[in-house]
C-alpha positions in Angstrom: 0.0 0.0 0.0 2.8 2.5 0.9 4.5 1.7 -2.4 1.4 2.5 -4.4 0.9 5.7 -2.4 4.4 7.0 -3.1 4.4 6.0 -6.8 0.9 7.2 -7.6 1.7 10.8 -6.7 5.1 10.9 -8.3 5.2 13.5 -11.1 7.3 11.3 -13.4 4.9 8.4 -13.4 2.1 8.3 -15.9 0.9 4.8 -14.9 2.0 1.7 -13.0 0.8 -1.8 -12.4 1.2 -3.9 -9.3 1.2 -7.7 -9.5 0.5 -10.0 -6.5 3.2 -12.6 -7.3 6.1 -13.2 -9.6 4.3 -15.5 -11.9 1.6 -12.9 -12.5 4.3 -10.4 -13.4 6.1 -12.7 -15.8 2.8 -13.6 -17.5 2.0 -9.9 -18.0 5.5 -9.3 -19.5 5.1 -11.9 -22.2 1.8 -10.4 -23.3 1.3 -7.9 -26.0 1.1 -4.9 -23.6 3.9 -2.3 -23.8 6.9 -3.2 -21.6 7.5 -1.2 -18.4 10.3 1.3 -18.1 11.3 -0.1 -14.7 10.4 -3.1 -12.5 10.4 -3.2 -8.7 10.6 -6.8 -7.3 10.1 -7.9 -3.8 12.1 -11.1 -2.9 9.2 -12.5 -0.9 6.5 -13.0 -3.4 4.2 -16.1 -3.7 4.2 -18.7 -6.5 7.4 -17.3 -8.0 9.6 -15.2 -5.7 11.4 -12.1 -6.8 14.8 -13.7 -7.5 13.1 -16.4 -9.6 11.2 -13.7 -11.5 14.5 -11.8 -12.0 16.1 -14.9 -13.5 13.2 -15.2 -15.9 13.5 -11.5 -16.9 17.2 -11.7 -17.4 17.0 -14.9 -19.5 14.3 -13.4 -21.9 15.7 -11.4 -24.8 12.6 -9.1 -24.9 12.9 -8.3 -21.2 16.5 -8.4 -20.2 17.2 -4.7 -20.8 14.5 -3.5 -18.4 16.0 -2.0 -15.2 15.1 -4.0 -12.2 15.1 -2.7 -8.6 14.9 -5.4 -5.9 13.1 -3.7 -3.1 12.6 -5.9 -0.1 12.7 -6.2 3.7 15.6 -8.7 3.4 19.1 -7.4 4.3 20.7 -10.8 4.1 24.0 -10.5 2.4 23.6 -13.7 0.4 20.3 -12.4 -1.0 21.9 -9.2 -2.0 24.8 -10.9 -3.7 22.5 -13.3 -5.4 20.2 -10.5 -6.7 23.2 -8.7 -8.1 24.6 -11.8 -9.6 21.3 -12.6 -11.4 21.2 -9.0 -12.7 19.4 -6.6 -10.4 20.3 -3.1 -11.3 19.8 -1.9 -7.7 19.0 -3.6 -4.4 17.3 -1.6 -1.7 16.4 -2.8 1.7 13.0 -1.3 2.7 13.6 1.5 5.2 11.7 1.4 8.5 10.2 4.9 8.2 8.0 6.5 5.7 10.3 9.4 4.7 13.2 7.1 4.0 10.9 4.7 2.1 9.6 7.6 0.0 13.2 8.8 -0.7 14.3 5.3 -1.8 11.4 5.0 -4.2 11.9 8.5 -5.5 15.6 7.9 -6.1 14.8 4.7 -8.1 12.2 6.6 -10.2 14.6 9.4 -11.0 17.7 7.4 -12.0 18.8 7.6 -15.6 19.0 3.9 -16.0 20.7 4.2 -19.4 23.9 5.5 -17.7 23.5 4.0 -14.2 26.4 1.9 -13.1 25.9 -0.7 -10.4 28.8 -0.9 -8.0 29.5 -4.2 -6.3 30.9 -3.5 -2.8 31.0 -7.1 -1.8 
């Protein structure tokens, strides 16, 4: 709900879609609809988790250039490394307060993904 609230009022967003699980996301991406400019994934999604969805996105030619932000409550280092290895453009651990949450989402929405360089600090 907070995610929708932040994104829906952001001036750079003309539309967005939320999917309840990774499989629903993947099914929507293989359809005829236009592709999204950015995908946010939560690691903890039912049916197909975020890392499985990320693998599917990165292994599909039509989808592999879409920037993906993994945005989750997990701060487990192996999850972070795994997400980066699979191809996440950015990994953000969900902050505990609303202002930080809003700043993290806003940062992701304002990134020029065509020139963004992921730094691996691990």
